[in-house]
Backbone bond lengths (Angstrom), bond angles and torsions (degrees), N, CA, C in turn:
res aa  C-N    CA-C-N  psi(-1)  N-CA   C-N-CA  omega(-1)  CA-C   N-CA-C  phi
1 M - - - 1.496 - - 1.585 107.48 -
2 S 1.356 115.36 133.10 1.484 118.01 -177.74 1.477 111.32 -71.11
3 I 1.359 113.48 130.94 1.428 119.43 177.41 1.552 111.20 -113.51
4 V 1.319 115.87 -19.79 1.487 121.30 177.69 1.587 105.33 -93.19
5 H 1.297 113.93 117.74 1.450 120.43 -172.90 1.575 111.42 -89.45
6 G 1.281 115.50 -18.16 1.504 124.62 172.49 1.479 110.09 -94.94
7 R 1.300 113.39 -151.83 1.558 121.78 178.80 1.501 107.49 -103.04
8 L 1.297 115.75 131.69 1.511 121.36 178.04 1.547 105.35 -104.85
9 A 1.381 113.43 133.74 1.413 118.54 170.67 1.496 111.91 -115.83
10 V 1.252 120.91 143.32 1.427 126.73 170.38 1.506 110.40 -105.28
11 V 1.280 118.83 120.78 1.496 123.36 -173.54 1.500 108.01 -117.92
12 V 1.293 115.55 123.27 1.573 119.82 -177.85 1.622 103.69 -124.64
13 V 1.244 115.41 131.34 1.463 118.46 173.70 1.552 103.17 -98.78
14 N 1.360 108.51 126.22 1.555 112.44 -175.33 1.504 108.04 -114.43
15 Y 1.227 116.35 142.62 1.430 126.60 169.33 1.448 115.98 -141.68
16 A 1.323 119.75 105.05 1.488 125.62 -176.45 1.541 114.30 48.40
17 S 1.389 112.41 41.19 1.465 118.89 -172.37 1.515 111.82 -133.82
18 A 1.356 119.58 28.13 1.457 123.66 -172.84 1.496 110.25 -57.31
19 G 1.355 118.82 -33.14 1.451 119.41 -179.81 1.504 110.72 -64.34
20 L 1.327 115.89 -35.83 1.535 118.75 -178.76 1.528 110.66 -71.84
21 L 1.375 119.67 -25.23 1.391 118.29 174.80 1.496 114.20 -63.93
22 Q 1.327 114.92 -41.10 1.576 122.98 173.03 1.438 110.60 -60.33
23 R 1.379 119.10 -41.79 1.473 122.67 -174.88 1.519 110.39 -75.10
24 N 1.279 119.15 -40.99 1.522 121.79 -170.91 1.465 114.12 -107.10
25 L 1.386 116.88 -53.55 1.551 118.58 -168.60 1.422 108.69 -67.54
26 V 1.295 125.14 -31.22 1.483 122.89 177.62 1.531 110.12 -52.32
27 A 1.374 110.11 -47.82 1.535 120.62 -176.84 1.518 106.78 -66.48
28 V 1.271 119.49 -49.48 1.414 123.24 -178.87 1.483 113.13 -53.13
29 E 1.370 118.34 -46.85 1.408 126.19 179.25 1.608 110.35 -58.11
30 Q 1.369 114.05 -41.05 1.441 113.18 179.57 1.498 109.24 -67.94
31 E 1.333 120.72 -40.76 1.503 118.66 -179.93 1.472 110.02 -68.36
32 A 1.339 124.47 -32.40 1.410 123.98 178.17 1.573 112.33 -66.02
33 R 1.311 114.06 -40.87 1.449 119.62 -177.55 1.590 109.40 -67.77
34 A 1.377 116.96 -19.37 1.408 120.80 -179.63 1.553 112.37 -76.14
35 I 1.346 115.93 -16.75 1.513 121.00 -172.11 1.586 107.93 -115.78
36 A 1.373 116.62 -8.76 1.415 117.57 -169.49 1.564 106.22 -134.71
37 Q 1.341 119.20 130.84 1.439 124.78 176.16 1.472 111.08 -63.48
38 D 1.357 117.39 -35.82 1.489 124.54 -176.76 1.447 109.13 -130.39
39 A 1.303 121.58 114.62 1.381 127.68 -179.56 1.535 112.11 -135.68
40 L 1.340 116.76 151.05 1.459 120.08 173.50 1.487 107.43 -142.08
41 V 1.347 115.98 163.51 1.444 120.21 179.52 1.619 106.30 -124.65
42 I 1.310 109.46 135.31 1.446 117.72 -179.16 1.550 109.11 -124.42
43 V 1.349 116.79 118.58 1.478 120.36 175.45 1.488 108.27 -107.98
44 V 1.376 117.89 125.50 1.434 123.27 175.37 1.589 102.52 -102.51
45 D 1.309 109.86 111.28 1.449 114.94 -177.98 1.549 112.95 -102.86
46 N 1.431 107.46 94.76 1.501 112.86 179.62 1.497 106.92 -62.76
47 W 1.362 114.17 147.05 1.387 119.01 -172.95 1.545 108.66 -73.33
48 S 1.399 113.09 132.38 1.513 119.05 167.47 1.399 111.68 -127.56
49 N 1.371 118.35 -46.81 1.539 117.53 173.88 1.537 104.60 -164.55
50 A 1.360 114.03 174.93 1.486 117.91 -171.55 1.501 111.73 -73.55
51 D 1.280 117.40 -33.49 1.503 122.81 178.17 1.464 110.50 -59.52
52 E 1.408 115.35 -49.82 1.492 119.57 -177.52 1.543 111.57 -71.01
53 R 1.277 118.06 -28.39 1.519 120.01 174.22 1.552 108.69 -65.74
54 R 1.369 117.03 -45.20 1.379 119.88 179.66 1.526 111.72 -61.21
55 A 1.366 113.56 -41.65 1.467 115.45 -177.61 1.535 110.37 -65.37
56 A 1.378 115.88 -42.49 1.384 119.49 179.33 1.574 111.14 -63.77
57 K 1.226 121.40 -36.23 1.424 126.02 175.31 1.618 111.91 -66.17
58 D 1.237 115.69 -35.17 1.471 118.31 178.85 1.443 112.54 -72.59
59 I 1.336 117.68 -41.39 1.477 117.06 -179.51 1.521 112.36 -72.85
60 A 1.349 111.66 -35.08 1.507 114.90 178.03 1.549 113.17 -64.97
61 R 1.269 112.66 -38.46 1.527 122.37 176.35 1.510 107.93 -60.68
62 E 1.337 114.44 -48.42 1.443 120.04 -172.08 1.566 110.26 -64.90
63 H 1.296 120.54 -32.96 1.378 124.94 -176.18 1.552 116.68 -107.41
64 D 1.323 110.52 6.63 1.525 120.21 178.73 1.535 111.47 56.76
65 W 1.372 115.65 45.37 1.420 120.79 174.03 1.531 108.58 -90.60
66 V 1.308 112.24 159.22 1.490 117.75 174.84 1.564 103.26 -85.61
67 L 1.338 120.73 128.99 1.489 122.75 178.46 1.470 105.90 -117.75
68 M 1.372 111.93 127.89 1.450 118.75 175.69 1.504 105.42 -106.91
69 E 1.334 114.91 136.89 1.502 121.11 -171.13 1.524 112.92 -122.33
70 P 1.288 117.83 77.73 1.488 116.07 173.11 1.520 111.27 -62.32
71 E 1.335 112.65 145.39 1.453 119.66 178.69 1.467 114.64 -72.15
72 A 1.253 118.82 -16.32 1.482 123.49 -177.68 1.549 102.82 -138.07
73 N 1.395 112.83 174.89 1.437 122.04 177.55 1.500 110.72 -81.65
74 S 1.332 120.53 109.92 1.512 122.96 -174.56 1.531 110.94 -91.47
75 G 1.274 115.22 6.04 1.495 118.18 175.35 1.528 104.09 80.05
76 F 1.436 113.24 177.76 1.424 117.92 179.19 1.525 113.74 -71.24
77 G 1.314 115.01 -52.00 1.471 119.43 -176.29 1.596 107.94 -64.11
78 G 1.222 123.34 -42.81 1.478 124.95 174.45 1.500 108.37 -58.57
79 G 1.347 119.44 -45.34 1.393 121.65 -176.11 1.575 113.62 -62.20
80 V 1.419 109.99 -42.06 1.431 118.25 176.74 1.606 111.53 -60.93
81 N 1.357 113.93 -41.93 1.456 117.71 -179.25 1.518 106.74 -62.93
82 L 1.304 121.59 -44.14 1.431 119.18 178.87 1.459 112.90 -61.68
83 G 1.353 116.16 -44.28 1.404 116.53 -175.25 1.541 114.54 -68.05
84 V 1.366 117.18 -42.18 1.418 118.80 -175.38 1.521 108.21 -75.68
85 T 1.342 122.18 -37.32 1.394 120.47 174.46 1.523 112.99 -57.40
86 R 1.339 117.48 -39.64 1.449 121.53 172.86 1.487 111.32 -62.88
87 A 1.378 120.78 -46.18 1.381 124.30 177.95 1.473 115.29 -57.34
88 L 1.315 118.27 -44.35 1.422 121.53 179.08 1.607 111.82 -66.61
89 A 1.334 113.42 -36.30 1.479 120.35 176.48 1.530 109.80 -62.11
90 E 1.332 115.44 -35.40 1.468 120.22 176.96 1.509 116.56 -82.82
91 G 1.375 114.21 11.01 1.431 120.04 174.80 1.539 118.41 88.76
92 A 1.385 113.92 16.37 1.485 114.83 -179.49 1.565 110.60 -72.83
93 T 1.283 115.34 145.03 1.420 116.79 177.42 1.605 111.65 -110.79
94 D 1.435 110.02 -12.42 1.396 119.99 176.13 1.486 108.62 -144.30
95 V 1.425 116.90 146.41 1.382 122.31 -173.48 1.557 106.60 -134.83
96 L 1.357 115.47 126.25 1.425 120.22 168.09 1.519 108.89 -93.47
97 V 1.297 122.60 116.30 1.458 123.88 173.61 1.570 103.88 -98.17
98 I 1.321 115.12 123.17 1.432 117.47 179.06 1.492 109.91 -143.93
99 N 1.376 115.67 151.55 1.517 120.71 -174.68 1.478 107.68 -75.11
100 P 1.319 118.99 156.55 1.495 122.71 175.19 1.560 110.58 -65.41
101 D 1.293 118.27 -20.52 1.530 118.13 177.83 1.478 114.15 -103.75
102 A 1.402 111.67 32.44 1.500 116.18 -178.47 1.483 107.06 -138.16
103 H 1.369 115.68 153.43 1.367 122.79 174.31 1.571 111.49 -143.43
104 I 1.292 114.73 164.55 1.521 119.94 -174.07 1.485 111.56 -151.44
105 D 1.248 118.66 143.12 1.581 124.18 -175.09 1.579 109.28 -86.06
106 R 1.282 113.84 162.00 1.440 121.45 -174.98 1.661 109.20 -67.07
107 D 1.312 117.18 -33.60 1.418 118.61 -178.55 1.646 110.67 -66.68
108 S 1.316 111.74 -34.79 1.500 116.80 178.89 1.559 109.36 -75.85
109 L 1.358 116.83 -35.03 1.426 119.12 171.29 1.409 112.80 -61.32
110 H 1.326 119.21 -42.48 1.442 128.66 -178.28 1.618 106.78 -59.08
111 R 1.339 116.13 -43.78 1.410 120.84 -174.79 1.606 110.30 -71.37
112 L 1.467 114.58 -37.21 1.354 114.80 174.32 1.542 115.04 -63.61
113 A 1.326 115.73 -42.53 1.428 125.64 -178.95 1.539 106.25 -57.71
114 S 1.286 114.17 -51.86 1.548 120.00 -176.24 1.478 111.03 -57.31
115 A 1.311 115.83 -43.74 1.417 121.81 -173.26 1.549 109.65 -65.41
116 T 1.279 115.08 -42.90 1.504 120.59 -176.84 1.564 106.96 -79.78
117 A 1.293 122.01 -31.88 1.440 121.46 172.59 1.503 113.58 -49.39
118 A 1.379 111.76 -43.11 1.455 115.64 -179.29 1.473 118.44 -73.97
119 S 1.378 116.90 -17.48 1.490 125.68 177.92 1.460 106.34 -148.18
120 R 1.283 118.26 99.47 1.437 125.97 -173.99 1.566 113.13 -73.81
121 T 1.311 114.96 -11.38 1.542 117.96 174.74 1.522 110.86 -99.94
122 T 1.270 119.46 17.23 1.436 125.22 176.11 1.487 114.01 -95.68
123 L 1.276 117.03 126.69 1.419 126.98 170.98 1.607 106.42 -88.41
124 A 1.330 118.95 125.56 1.409 121.67 -171.68 1.623 109.10 -126.30
125 S 1.345 110.86 150.98 1.451 122.67 178.65 1.435 108.68 -142.24
126 P 1.391 118.73 143.94 1.502 122.06 166.73 1.542 110.98 -76.97
127 M 1.226 116.49 170.09 1.469 124.74 162.48 1.585 104.24 -70.47
128 I 1.369 118.58 141.53 1.390 120.97 179.65 1.556 110.90 -118.84
129 T 1.304 113.83 135.00 1.492 114.38 168.03 1.466 111.87 -121.27
130 D 1.384 113.70 166.72 1.504 114.72 173.47 1.538 111.96 -85.17
131 S 1.316 112.82 -179.32 1.495 117.90 -170.96 1.611 111.79 -65.31
132 E 1.387 114.70 -13.83 1.416 118.28 -178.60 1.602 112.30 -102.30
133 G 1.411 113.53 8.28 1.386 118.50 -179.18 1.407 120.20 87.51
134 R 1.320 118.75 -2.40 1.483 123.95 175.73 1.476 114.44 -74.54
135 T 1.312 119.39 144.74 1.390 118.93 -179.03 1.525 115.56 -65.99
136 W 1.292 119.37 125.72 1.415 118.85 179.62 1.552 114.58 -109.42
137 F 1.286 113.77 -28.22 1.542 119.99 169.74 1.514 112.23 -151.09
138 A 1.326 115.85 116.24 1.461 121.85 178.00 1.591 106.97 -128.83
139 G 1.281 117.59 39.21 1.511 119.14 -177.22 1.476 109.15 91.83
140 I 1.378 115.30 130.25 1.417 118.39 179.56 1.605 105.46 -137.02
141 D 1.234 111.23 143.55 1.548 118.31 174.90 1.398 112.01 -106.91
142 L 1.343 116.81 138.65 1.466 124.55 168.39 1.513 107.19 -88.57
143 L 1.314 116.72 122.82 1.476 116.69 176.93 1.524 106.86 -91.61
144 L 1.293 111.46 122.56 1.527 122.59 -169.43 1.554 109.63 -72.61
145 H 1.323 120.60 -17.28 1.519 117.13 -176.85 1.562 108.80 -67.71
146 D 1.358 116.58 -41.76 1.458 115.84 -172.45 1.514 111.86 -137.68
147 G 1.376 121.14 -0.21 1.370 120.04 173.24 1.602 111.14 89.34
148 T 1.308 122.15 11.37 1.370 122.64 178.72 1.538 107.24 -90.61
149 M 1.344 115.71 170.05 1.413 124.14 -173.37 1.569 112.17 -112.02
150 R 1.355 111.42 150.22 1.502 116.72 176.28 1.540 108.18 -144.84
151 A 1.346 113.40 133.38 1.430 122.79 175.87 1.639 107.39 -56.41
152 R 1.301 112.04 138.92 1.460 118.95 177.96 1.597 111.55 -52.84
153 R 1.318 116.39 -36.23 1.423 120.65 -172.44 1.580 109.57 -71.58
154 K 1.313 114.65 -14.47 1.525 118.67 -179.23 1.535 116.05 -93.45
155 R 1.475 110.65 10.01 1.454 114.84 174.38 1.514 106.12 -63.69
156 V 1.373 115.47 141.27 1.516 123.17 173.57 1.468 112.53 -115.99
157 E 1.340 115.57 126.37 1.489 121.91 -176.11 1.637 105.38 -55.97
158 G 1.298 112.13 133.21 1.479 112.80 177.41 1.553 113.92 92.28
159 D 1.318 116.12 -9.40 1.443 119.55 178.13 1.566 110.03 -72.57
160 T 1.310 116.71 120.18 1.506 119.02 -171.14 1.575 109.50 -95.69
161 Q 1.335 120.72 -3.40 1.522 117.67 -179.52 1.438 110.97 -62.97
162 P 1.300 122.89 133.78 1.442 127.64 179.67 1.486 115.01 -65.26
163 F 1.239 120.89 140.19 1.491 122.09 177.53 1.562 108.69 -151.67
164 E 1.351 115.60 162.77 1.351 121.69 174.43 1.569 111.42 -128.88
165 P 1.371 116.00 127.88 1.549 110.68 -179.15 1.489 108.49 -80.95
166 W 1.245 120.26 167.45 1.488 124.56 179.32 1.519 108.77 -155.86
167 L 1.340 120.16 155.11 1.397 129.91 -177.19 1.509 112.63 -107.74
168 S 1.273 117.66 139.70 1.507 120.31 -178.64 1.535 112.86 -73.96
169 G 1.349 115.95 135.36 1.397 124.05 178.16 1.528 111.17 -73.60
170 A 1.393 121.94 -2.20 1.396 123.37 178.18 1.537 108.77 -65.93
171 C 1.338 121.92 -26.75 1.416 125.95 175.42 1.480 109.45 -157.71
172 L 1.292 118.49 111.54 1.461 125.20 -177.42 1.549 107.98 -133.65
173 W 1.399 112.32 138.17 1.550 116.69 169.19 1.436 102.54 -105.36
174 I 1.323 113.92 121.04 1.543 125.31 -175.92 1.527 109.71 -120.40
175 T 1.273 115.72 114.66 1.395 119.97 173.93 1.515 114.57 -76.92
176 R 1.289 122.25 159.72 1.413 122.89 176.76 1.503 113.42 -57.64
177 E 1.390 115.04 -35.75 1.398 122.47 178.91 1.512 115.90 -64.83
178 V 1.366 112.16 -41.39 1.546 119.76 177.92 1.516 105.68 -64.17
179 W 1.341 118.54 -42.83 1.460 117.36 -175.09 1.521 111.97 -66.88
180 E 1.311 116.70 -41.76 1.371 121.02 179.25 1.553 114.91 -68.21
181 L 1.327 113.98 -31.19 1.488 121.94 178.91 1.497 109.81 -72.64
182 S 1.343 121.47 -37.17 1.395 127.33 -169.02 1.547 111.49 -95.20
183 G 1.314 117.35 -27.33 1.435 120.31 -174.48 1.525 118.48 85.08
184 G 1.295 112.76 4.24 1.549 119.15 177.61 1.454 111.54 85.71
185 F 1.375 115.16 -169.77 1.465 121.46 -174.02 1.549 110.45 -82.40
186 D 1.283 119.56 149.20 1.389 126.87 169.90 1.556 112.02 -81.77
187 D 1.250 120.02 104.22 1.392 122.97 -170.13 1.544 114.18 -78.64
188 D 1.384 116.35 -2.05 1.459 120.14 173.20 1.510 114.93 -62.55
189 Y 1.360 114.15 -22.05 1.499 118.91 -178.66 1.486 112.40 -75.75
190 F 1.285 118.95 -24.96 1.412 127.30 177.65 1.541 111.56 68.34
191 L 1.318 115.73 -65.13 1.438 123.64 174.11 1.484 112.68 -138.77
192 Y 1.398 119.72 137.30 1.448 123.70 173.24 1.562 113.03 68.34
193 W 1.236 113.05 138.20 1.434 127.13 -178.09 1.624 112.49 79.41
194 E 1.324 119.13 -14.73 1.340 122.45 178.53 1.603 112.43 -62.33
195 D 1.359 114.39 -28.26 1.474 116.68 175.34 1.498 113.30 -78.87
196 V 1.396 117.75 -31.28 1.441 121.56 164.97 1.509 114.47 -55.13
197 D 1.359 113.74 -51.25 1.436 118.95 178.70 1.545 113.32 -61.65
198 F 1.295 117.01 -43.94 1.408 122.80 -179.07 1.520 110.26 -61.05
199 S 1.341 117.62 -44.11 1.511 122.01 179.11 1.398 109.73 -59.63
200 R 1.298 124.24 -40.37 1.423 128.85 -178.02 1.470 111.46 -67.31
201 R 1.398 115.13 -43.98 1.384 119.34 -179.99 1.565 115.53 -68.28
202 V 1.226 114.06 -33.28 1.518 119.42 173.47 1.517 108.74 -56.94
203 V 1.429 115.62 -54.82 1.378 123.43 -179.19 1.529 111.20 -60.86
204 S 1.262 120.37 -45.25 1.469 125.57 -179.12 1.562 107.61 -63.23
205 A 1.302 121.29 -30.68 1.420 120.43 178.52 1.568 115.00 -86.58
206 G 1.278 114.12 4.91 1.511 115.65 -179.88 1.468 117.81 105.79
207 G 1.366 116.50 -2.87 1.476 120.66 178.42 1.538 109.29 -85.98
208 S 1.300 112.66 -171.27 1.502 119.98 -179.59 1.540 104.69 -142.26
209 L 1.430 107.13 165.29 1.525 118.62 176.02 1.420 107.62 -114.90
210 L 1.308 117.30 144.26 1.467 123.99 -179.77 1.587 109.55 -142.06
211 L 1.304 115.64 120.99 1.479 127.56 173.45 1.524 102.36 -91.48
212 V 1.318 119.40 110.22 1.411 124.14 179.88 1.519 109.34 -85.81
213 E 1.231 122.51 93.64 1.465 127.46 -167.01 1.519 113.46 -67.52
214 D 1.261 116.95 -21.48 1.436 115.76 -179.39 1.629 110.56 -98.80
215 A 1.284 115.32 10.62 1.421 122.44 176.34 1.608 106.22 -107.03
216 R 1.320 118.32 141.77 1.469 125.41 -174.92 1.475 111.37 -133.95
217 A 1.369 114.40 135.70 1.480 120.61 173.11 1.512 101.22 -126.94
218 V 1.378 117.20 156.97 1.449 123.30 177.24 1.489 107.13 -118.46
219 H 1.279 117.53 127.75 1.395 126.83 -172.91 1.596 108.46 -123.69
220 D 1.304 119.24 114.29 1.429 121.82 173.71 1.520 110.16 -90.32
221 E 1.347 116.35 87.42 1.433 122.38 -173.86 1.484 114.48 -50.40
222 G 1.466 113.64 -39.43 1.352 117.76 -178.28 1.468 118.27 -62.84
223 G 1.337 115.25 -12.91 1.493 118.28 -178.45 1.518 114.57 -67.90
224 T 1.344 116.69 -28.25 1.498 118.24 -175.50 1.505 114.61 -132.48
225 Q 1.402 119.89 -12.45 1.347 117.43 -172.48 1.572 116.18 -114.91
226 R 1.253 116.08 -18.06 1.453 120.08 -177.71 1.448 112.26 -86.20
227 A 1.348 120.39 148.61 1.426 125.66 179.25 1.497 109.26 -67.99
228 E 1.398 119.38 -44.14 1.417 130.83 179.27 1.573 108.03 -136.64
229 P 1.456 110.26 86.90 1.432 115.43 -170.14 1.502 114.95 -54.26
230 E 1.290 122.31 -36.43 1.405 124.88 -174.09 1.461 119.11 -79.23
231 T 1.424 114.28 -26.83 1.420 119.96 -172.86 1.442 118.05 -120.98
232 S 1.416 121.63 -9.47 1.413 117.49 -170.03 1.560 109.55 -141.99
233 R 1.302 112.46 153.71 1.455 120.43 175.81 1.478 113.12 -80.68
234 A 1.340 118.00 -13.53 1.441 129.39 -177.79 1.505 109.23 -55.13
235 K 1.456 117.50 133.69 1.343 120.45 171.97 1.494 111.17 -93.38
236 S 1.313 118.00 175.62 1.516 120.15 175.70 1.454 112.15 -68.28
237 E 1.335 117.47 160.08 1.516 122.51 176.76 1.604 105.59 -63.14
238 G 1.280 118.76 -40.86 1.469 120.61 -179.88 1.573 111.06 -62.39
239 Y 1.268 117.98 -35.17 1.505 123.01 177.83 1.566 104.17 -59.78
240 Y 1.270 120.00 -54.41 1.404 124.53 -177.20 1.475 113.91 -58.36
241 Y 1.309 115.57 -53.17 1.445 122.50 -177.15 1.494 112.79 -60.51
242 Y 1.324 116.87 -50.38 1.473 114.87 -174.23 1.525 110.56 -76.47
243 N 1.246 119.14 -24.72 1.516 116.71 178.55 1.606 106.40 -69.97
244 I 1.347 114.16 -35.79 1.548 115.73 -179.45 1.503 107.90 -70.02
245 R 1.389 115.90 -51.65 1.473 119.03 -176.14 1.554 112.25 -63.19
246 N 1.323 116.59 -44.31 1.485 115.58 -167.70 1.519 110.95 -75.31
247 R 1.294 121.95 -21.71 1.439 122.18 174.82 1.500 106.72 -53.91
248 M 1.265 120.60 -46.64 1.484 123.15 -178.83 1.446 113.11 -75.31
249 L 1.372 119.06 -25.71 1.428 119.91 173.84 1.518 107.78 -68.58
250 Y 1.278 120.00 -40.23 1.514 119.68 179.31 1.511 106.75 -64.43
251 A 1.275 122.44 -39.99 1.432 123.62 -176.24 1.562 110.34 -59.89
252 V 1.311 117.10 -45.17 1.553 116.21 -174.95 1.482 107.08 -79.17
253 R 1.334 119.40 -20.97 1.436 118.96 178.31 1.519 114.07 -70.57
254 H 1.373 113.81 -37.88 1.428 119.07 -167.27 1.552 118.30 -127.92
255 L 1.328 118.11 -8.56 1.542 115.55 -175.73 1.458 112.32 -113.06
256 D 1.332 118.57 165.90 1.385 122.22 -177.62 1.540 108.17 -78.96
257 D 1.412 114.62 175.39 1.436 118.26 -173.47 1.491 113.75 -66.01
258 A 1.361 120.99 -32.27 1.429 120.63 177.40 1.510 113.94 -68.95
259 A 1.371 116.80 -35.18 1.494 119.35 173.67 1.517 110.59 -66.83
260 V 1.277 118.28 -43.10 1.489 121.36 -179.37 1.434 107.12 -54.30
261 Q 1.373 119.83 -48.80 1.431 120.62 -175.50 1.609 113.22 -69.52
262 R 1.245 115.22 -29.95 1.503 118.24 171.42 1.487 110.23 -62.47
263 W 1.315 113.74 -49.51 1.490 118.88 -175.08 1.626 107.56 -67.14
264 R 1.273 117.00 -32.46 1.494 119.48 -179.53 1.455 108.05 -69.85
265 R 1.339 122.47 -40.11 1.435 119.94 175.82 1.515 119.35 -63.40
266 S 1.349 112.30 -26.80 1.351 114.77 -179.47 1.677 115.42 -99.26
267 I 1.299 113.74 18.78 1.493 118.23 -179.47 1.534 110.23 -59.62
268 P 1.303 121.29 -47.43 1.469 122.01 -175.70 1.594 110.19 -59.58
269 R 1.305 113.76 -44.95 1.464 119.70 -173.16 1.573 108.15 -69.70
270 T 1.294 117.98 -48.75 1.471 121.25 -178.80 1.570 108.88 -68.06
271 A 1.273 120.30 -32.08 1.489 120.66 172.82 1.431 113.56 -62.94
272 R 1.416 119.93 -43.45 1.379 119.00 172.36 1.451 119.22 -56.86
273 E 1.397 111.71 -39.12 1.492 117.35 176.94 1.570 112.04 -61.14
274 V 1.311 113.52 -36.86 1.384 116.97 179.58 1.596 113.93 -67.96
275 I 1.314 112.32 -41.20 1.426 118.28 176.24 1.523 111.54 -61.71
276 L 1.246 118.65 -43.68 1.489 123.54 -179.22 1.487 116.61 -67.12
277 R 1.360 116.47 -12.72 1.406 117.65 174.10 1.569 111.82 -57.37
278 G 1.394 115.42 -23.59 1.393 119.47 179.37 1.526 112.18 -94.30
279 G 1.284 120.30 8.36 1.473 125.06 179.17 1.575 111.94 85.79
280 R 1.265 113.81 173.69 1.503 119.04 -178.82 1.568 111.32 -90.78
281 R 1.226 116.83 -22.42 1.610 119.52 -177.94 1.427 110.64 -62.49
282 Q 1.385 119.22 -30.43 1.413 120.39 -176.44 1.522 110.78 -66.48
283 L 1.373 116.48 -26.14 1.453 116.91 -172.38 1.567 111.91 -70.48
284 I 1.368 113.89 -18.57 1.501 115.93 174.69 1.438 115.11 -102.38
285 Q 1.326 112.97 -1.29 1.475 117.90 178.28 1.569 115.15 -102.13
286 S 1.352 116.33 -19.02 1.388 116.38 -175.76 1.655 108.63 -156.80
287 A 1.255 114.29 149.03 1.503 117.89 174.99 1.490 113.06 -83.34
288 A 1.333 116.36 -9.57 1.498 120.17 -171.31 1.554 110.12 -61.25
289 P 1.325 123.65 -42.11 1.434 120.44 -178.26 1.591 111.77 -65.64
290 I 1.286 118.92 -39.09 1.430 125.71 178.70 1.601 104.36 -66.30
291 R 1.272 117.31 -46.85 1.550 121.57 -177.84 1.626 105.46 -55.09
292 A 1.347 111.22 -51.16 1.491 118.13 -175.50 1.558 111.61 -61.01
293 Y 1.314 115.42 -40.08 1.407 122.51 175.63 1.519 113.68 -57.41
294 L 1.325 115.39 -51.38 1.538 119.23 179.58 1.472 111.11 -65.94
295 R 1.378 118.44 -41.52 1.448 118.03 -179.52 1.527 109.02 -66.51
296 G 1.280 119.38 -47.52 1.367 126.82 -176.50 1.576 113.88 -58.76
297 V 1.374 111.80 -45.87 1.528 116.36 176.75 1.491 111.71 -64.25
298 R 1.282 113.45 -40.18 1.547 119.55 -177.06 1.591 107.55 -61.24
299 E 1.323 111.39 -46.73 1.474 116.49 -173.37 1.567 111.05 -71.16
300 A 1.430 112.51 -38.74 1.452 114.86 -178.33 1.557 107.31 -63.94
301 R 1.351 118.72 -41.52 1.397 123.23 -179.72 1.531 110.31 -59.65
302 R 1.362 114.58 -44.55 1.468 120.01 177.50 1.471 113.84 -54.50
303 I 1.348 113.62 -48.65 1.463 119.96 -177.13 1.518 109.44 -62.96
304 A 1.357 117.27 -40.34 1.523 119.97 -178.81 1.605 108.15 -70.61
305 R 1.279 115.19 -38.20 1.470 121.11 -176.36 1.635 105.98 -67.22
306 T 1.309 116.53 -44.21 1.532 120.69 -179.61 1.533 109.97 -62.00
307 H 1.376 114.00 -39.61 1.382 119.85 -178.86 1.580 110.13 -61.23
308 T 1.341 112.09 -51.00 1.474 121.95 -178.57 1.528 111.34 -55.65
309 T 1.334 115.57 -40.19 1.428 119.19 -174.13 1.496 108.69 -75.17
310 V 1.363 118.96 -40.63 1.478 122.65 176.25 1.578 108.53 -61.13
311 Q 1.355 119.63 -44.51 1.384 120.96 177.32 1.538 116.97 -58.99
312 K 1.315 114.74 -41.15 1.411 120.06 174.12 1.549 114.80 -64.56
313 G 1.292 114.19 -35.58 1.417 119.13 -179.36 1.608 109.65 -70.73
314 R 1.360 117.18 -31.51 1.387 119.55 179.15 1.542 111.89 -72.24
315 K 1.339 115.54 -33.36 1.438 123.70 -179.73 1.506 110.02 -64.94
316 W 1.345 114.42 -37.30 1.454 121.33 -173.06 1.651 108.28 -90.19
317 S 1.234 120.19 -10.71 1.430 122.78 -172.92 1.581 107.06 -84.85
């Protein structure tokens, strides 16, 4: 039964993952059409190589999807901006943004649609598990003291440290009203932390966040983030670099000078924590994590230093 009374768009940002579109997006489209009278699929194929672009074209043509073909890699946030802007221009009232390595069933889509129909300025996300049923995302809090993360389930009653919740960009239900309220994603992040930033700006603009706990999506993280998905915990070099860099970018975008300096002092510690998400064995198998650490720390410090210089200049002007 249709629950979406306007037009639903499914937007996927693809990068060298055409095989995952065949595996996951075909099924997601079927589920979306079960809850919406009018639905379309938009694939933003960030440039990786000619073979992948041809594969994306072939599958989009086969399933009658809209394919957007940036000449370069616009990153995740930039790709979402392209896809959602096109969706709204095509008359979409609601947009499901979902990773190419993720899928979701119609009951969960129905629950997301119902939740946002009741409050059109609400940004909604399902709970997300990995392909083996383990919890991958169930709400995460950003701790404002030093920029570290904490699972929502670890909140302690009476804890007074400030935090901000955020929703994962791996699967988001975005209404037209939320998009217009927030202004979309900040594509300066390129990869990672853009969903943290987007969540904050939705709330700052008067919207709200909702984790729909009885909705479920499945995300095979190894499909796009791991260096060797089948055999290793190690993440990609880009995962490490952008997570280290973008933590500081978020700080200078949103926090006061005192917080920026606190986060700046903890750059080495939090960078080590990011690297160790891939385990210790990777450190003797590849130079990539160390290279990402050094690049990320250097860039994070540059961002903080530039911010401090600009702020000093404003005080003296």
